[in-house]
matplotlib code that plots the C-alpha trace (Angstrom):
import matplotlib.pyplot as plt

x = [0.0, 1.3, 1.9, -1.1, -3.4, -2.2, -2.9, -6.4, -7.1, -6.0, -7.9, -11.1, -10.7, -10.4, -13.6, -15.4, -15.4, -16.0, -13.9, -11.0, -11.1, -11.6, -8.5, -6.3, -7.5, -7.1, -3.4, -2.2, -4.5, -2.8, 0.8, -0.4, -2.3, 0.8, 3.0, 0.4, 0.1, 3.9, 4.4, 1.9, -1.2, -3.8, -6.8, -4.9, -8.0, -9.6, -6.3, -6.3, -9.6, -8.5, -5.5, -7.8, -10.2, -7.2, -6.3, -9.8, -9.9, -6.5, -6.4, -7.4, -4.1, -2.1, 0.3, 2.8, 3.3, 2.6, 5.7, 5.1, 1.5, 2.6, 5.1, 2.3, -0.1, 2.6, 3.6, -0.1, -0.1, 3.1, 1.5, -1.7, 0.3, 2.0, -1.3, -2.8, 0.2, -0.2, -4.0, -3.4, -0.7, -3.1, -6.1, -5.3, -7.7, -10.0, -10.2, -13.7, -15.4, -13.6, -10.3, -11.1, -12.2, -15.9, -16.9, -17.5, -14.3, -13.2, -11.3, -8.4, -6.3, -6.7, -5.8, -2.8, -1.5, -1.8, -0.1, 2.8, 5.1, 4.0, 4.5, 7.9, 8.6, 7.2, 9.1, 12.4, 11.8, 10.9, 14.4, 15.4, 15.1, 11.8, 13.6, 15.2, 11.8, 10.1, 13.0, 12.9, 9.0, 8.7, 11.5, 10.0, 6.3, 6.0, 8.6, 9.7, 13.2, 15.7, 14.7, 10.9, 11.3, 13.6, 10.8, 8.3, 10.1, 11.6, 15.1, 18.0, 18.7, 22.1, 20.3, 17.7, 20.5, 22.4, 19.2, 18.6, 22.3, 22.4, 18.8, 19.9, 23.3, 21.3, 18.9, 21.8, 23.5, 20.4, 19.9, 23.6, 23.9, 20.6, 19.7, 16.2, 14.5, 12.7]
y = [0.1, 3.5, 5.7, 8.2, 5.1, 3.6, 6.8, 7.1, 3.4, 3.7, 6.9, 5.3, 2.4, 4.8, 6.2, 2.9, 2.3, -1.3, -1.2, 0.0, -2.9, -5.3, -3.9, -4.1, -7.6, -8.9, -7.5, -8.9, -11.9, -14.5, -13.8, -13.2, -16.6, -18.2, -16.8, -18.0, -21.5, -21.9, -20.9, -23.6, -21.6, -24.1, -22.1, -20.1, -18.7, -17.6, -16.0, -14.2, -12.9, -11.7, -10.0, -7.9, -7.1, -5.6, -3.6, -2.4, -1.3, 0.6, 1.8, 5.1, 5.7, 4.4, 6.7, 5.8, 4.3, 1.0, -0.8, 0.5, -0.7, -4.2, -4.4, -3.1, -5.9, -8.6, -7.1, -7.7, -11.3, -12.0, -10.8, -12.6, -15.9, -15.5, -14.9, -18.0, -20.1, -18.7, -19.4, -23.0, -23.8, -23.0, -24.7, -27.9, -28.8, -32.0, -33.7, -33.5, -35.7, -34.0, -34.6, -38.4, -38.8, -38.9, -35.7, -34.2, -34.4, -32.8, -34.2, -35.8, -36.4, -32.9, -31.5, -33.8, -32.7, -29.0, -29.6, -31.6, -28.7, -26.7, -29.7, -30.5, -26.8, -26.6, -29.8, -28.3, -25.1, -27.0, -28.1, -24.4, -22.6, -20.8, -17.4, -18.6, -19.7, -16.5, -14.3, -16.3, -16.5, -12.6, -12.1, -14.4, -14.3, -10.9, -9.3, -7.4, -5.6, -6.6, -3.4, -4.1, -7.7, -6.2, -4.0, -6.7, -9.4, -6.6, -7.5, -5.5, -5.7, -7.3, -10.0, -10.6, -10.6, -13.5, -15.4, -15.2, -16.0, -19.0, -20.2, -20.0, -21.7, -24.6, -24.9, -25.1, -27.7, -29.9, -29.8, -30.5, -33.6, -34.9, -34.1, -32.6, -31.6, -28.1]
z = [0.0, -1.0, 2.1, 1.5, 0.8, 4.1, 6.0, 4.4, 5.2, 8.9, 9.3, 7.7, 10.0, 13.1, 11.9, 11.7, 8.0, 7.2, 4.0, 5.9, 8.3, 5.7, 3.8, 7.0, 7.9, 4.5, 4.3, 7.8, 8.8, 6.8, 8.0, 11.6, 11.4, 10.0, 13.0, 15.6, 13.9, 13.7, 17.3, 18.3, 19.1, 20.2, 18.7, 16.1, 14.5, 17.8, 18.9, 15.4, 16.2, 19.6, 18.0, 15.8, 18.5, 20.3, 17.1, 16.8, 20.7, 20.3, 16.6, 17.7, 19.4, 16.5, 14.9, 12.2, 8.9, 7.3, 8.5, 12.1, 11.9, 10.8, 13.7, 16.1, 15.0, 15.5, 18.7, 19.9, 18.3, 20.4, 23.6, 22.8, 22.2, 25.5, 27.3, 25.6, 26.8, 30.5, 30.5, 29.0, 31.6, 34.5, 32.7, 31.1, 28.3, 28.5, 25.0, 23.4, 21.0, 17.9, 19.6, 20.0, 16.5, 17.3, 15.8, 12.3, 10.0, 6.7, 3.9, 5.7, 2.6, 1.4, 4.9, 5.2, 1.7, 2.6, 5.7, 4.8, 4.0, 7.1, 9.2, 8.2, 8.6, 12.1, 13.0, 11.8, 13.7, 16.7, 17.1, 17.7, 20.9, 21.6, 21.1, 17.8, 16.5, 17.6, 15.8, 12.6, 12.3, 13.0, 10.3, 7.7, 8.3, 9.9, 7.7, 10.7, 11.0, 13.8, 15.7, 15.4, 16.7, 19.6, 20.5, 20.1, 22.3, 24.8, 23.9, 22.6, 18.9, 19.4, 21.2, 18.4, 15.8, 17.9, 18.2, 14.4, 13.7, 16.0, 14.6, 10.9, 11.8, 13.6, 10.7, 8.3, 10.5, 10.7, 7.0, 6.1, 8.5, 8.3, 4.6, 5.8, 2.6, 2.7]

ax = plt.figure().add_subplot(projection="3d")
ax.plot(x, y, z, "-o")
ax.set_aspect("equal")
plt.show()
């Protein structure tokens, strides 16, 4: 989005224009959902909804360009994910009928084919430290800069660079030694 178009879209969203909310959601929902799923969110779609509810609550105070808006939304997603993990650690989930296979299902073959690439990537990333995973996913899916990630995670840019470097080195090492296809 061009800077003038972005400003007009945010101003319209701040005024409650439906088209503006649709545009902001359409531009960011996919990457944010990908980030949440990759970080193991149990109910990623629900969490995505919570992220955008928070964006709606706070958009009146937002000031900045498209890049800072993207960073702001991913910061909200990062914090909502932490909140979800805390909540789930205090309240373990009981399996329901769907979890046991007793409920309605979709096209399992189609779902499996769609998830093959995602599953192998998630497994590969799962071998990294949580900090390395977060940094790499925010860089790749969130398209955030080192400084934006540092702000999101409450770390210094040097620490984020180190996490990124070590994470990439570890991935290269795994791929070279084990021949893991991407």
